[in-house]
Residue, then its C-alpha position, 0 to 999 in steps of 0.5 A: m309247489p302250490i301257490c296261494t291264489r289269494c296272496g300269491f305266496r309260494n308254499v312248500e310241496g304238500a301244504r294244504f293251507c297257505g302259510n301266509c294267509g291260511v287259505q286252503v291251497s291243496a287244489v292249486a298247482i302250476p299248470n304245465p306250459p303249452v307245447w308249440t308243435g307248429a313251425l316258427p315263422l321266418p324273420v322278414f328283413p326289409k330290403p336295403r334302399f339306397s338314397r339318390s345321393i348314393w346312386r349318384f355317387i356310384v354312377w359318377g364314380s364309375a364314369i370317372a374311373v372309366g374316363m381316367f383309364v381312357l385318359l391314361v391310355i391316351i397319355g401313354n400313347l402321346v408322352p414321348s419316349a426317347p428313341n433307342h439310338s444305340s447300335a444293338s446287335g442280335p435278334s432283339a435289335q431295333q430295325t431302322i427304317s427310312v420312310s416319308a411321312q406320306k408313305l407312313w400314312m398310306d401304309y397305316h391306312a391301307n392296313e394298320v396291323a401290317a403297318d404296326n408290324q413293320y413300324k411300331g417300336n422300330r426306329l424311323v427316320v421320317q421326312g415330311q412337309v410341316e403342316s403345323i407346329n403344336k402343343d398338346f394338353t400336357d404342354g408337349v411339342y409335336v409337329s404335324f406332317w402333311a398327309p392325304n387327309k388334312f384331319e389325320p396328319v402324321n404327328a411327331y412328338i419332339e424331345s425336350d432337347y429339340q423343342a427350341q429347334a421346333a420353335g423355329l420351324q415354318i409351315g411348308q418346310i421340309i424336315t427330317v425327324d429321327c423317332k420311334g414308331g408309336g403306332m396309330l391314334v385316332g387315324s393319325p400315325v404317331l412318332k415318339g421321342c423325335s429329334i430334328e435333323p439339320d434342314v436340307p436346302a432345296g436343290q441339294n442332296s443331304p450332307e453326308p452324315q457321321p458314320n453310323p451303321n444304323r443310318d441310311s445316308n441316301r434317305h433324303q430326296t431333293i424337293p423344291l421348297p414352296s417358294q420355288r414351285d410353280a404358282m397356282q393359276p386360275f383356269t376356266s373352260a367355258y365350254a367344259r363349264f368348270s374353273v380350277l387352279f392349276p400349277g401352270t397352263p394345262t394341256k388339252s386332249s381327248q380320247p374315245v371311251q367305250l361304255k358298258n353298253g357298247e356305246t362310244v363317247t369322248l373323254y376330255v382331259f385337261s392336265v398339268t405335270a409339275e415338279n420334274g414329273n413328280t406330281g400331276y394334276a388333271v380334270k377329266y369329264i365325260n358326257y353320258p348319253a341320256d338313255y345310258m343313265n336311265g335305269y341307274p341310280a343318280d350316283y351310279a357312276i360314283s358309287d361303285p368302289q370297283v369303278r373308282l379303282q378302275a378310274a386311276e390310270k389305265g382302268d385296271a383295278t389289279g394291284k391298286t389299293l383304295f385307302r380312303d373313300q367318302a361322299i362329298d358334295l359341291d354346291g348340291v352336286p353329289g360327289r366322291d373323295y377317294a385315294i388310291m395307291l397304285p402298283d408302282g407305289s405312287s398315289c392318286t387322290v380323286h374327286e368325282y362329281l356327277a352333274g346331270n349326265r356329266l361326270y367330272q373327275l379330278l386327279a392329283w397324282t404324286a410319285k412314289d416316296y415323293l413328299p406331297n404339298d398343298q398344291g394338290y389340296q388347292f387344286l382339288h378344293s378350288f374346283r367349281i362347276q360353272 
């Protein structure tokens, strides 16, 4: 179709002159369009960019989500659940276990997995000495029982029906709670859905409970209340250069001890037995020869776990369990705080201090299943080197 180059009129095919302006158009034709033989370039899209506010939202949103998850896990462990008091039968029936708060704590700190297998989910009848009566952030009431570590007590969460009774408890009181084992949380054994049983007067056995096939009627132990215990008395030895609180007048004794190098030295002992032989307290010390300490690190005598296990009783580590072990300091004197479970089920908390070439050793011993008290804490923490 010829197009007039003068006026742009489209003429019919074969026309020689423009039908509009008469100009000759025979030589005018529409050129063929160019053919592209190369590859088309790929489109380039700009990278997405997030503003600081969006990134801040993502980071804080993730942190809040993780925090909520952790909080829900903690609440799940703290919120009391009613214990199962029914006498179920068959392989799925809950086991009822009578245990002291101290033994429960020691079992968990010796082996948490084994303790969970024994206690968690089972009905536990627990007797202990009240260390504090508290409320958590959900306003739930719980009672903390005395334990070898003051900062990791046994926590019993009380059912709402017994919270008025919990309000009448006193620190140092011996009580029994009926709960469901809840495992251990941040070093503290947890008891859920607890009811508080009638108090047991000092010097008397517990009253015979109502018949119940799931109860052990002989689980209580006769324990003196704090007011009936021997009062703590200050004791000072000018020769031994120490002072401490003892529940009575200590007995002095000494015995020869052979060191690893074959030398024999004297071990001096100041000891008191209290509460009908169920608790014992002792301060021991030994003077190492000056040449014996040469070549050893300054804290050698208190840095070897095997030495600490041998320290309790007869110097044999067999059958003993070391379930707490940490460094301590007494006015710049290096020391060690550790606790040992003995083969007979009794326990011993030990503080050691190495002052020069003299090693002091304090032992607070408690019989098996006997409820501990704050006298051991007072004894260990009243010690001073003169």
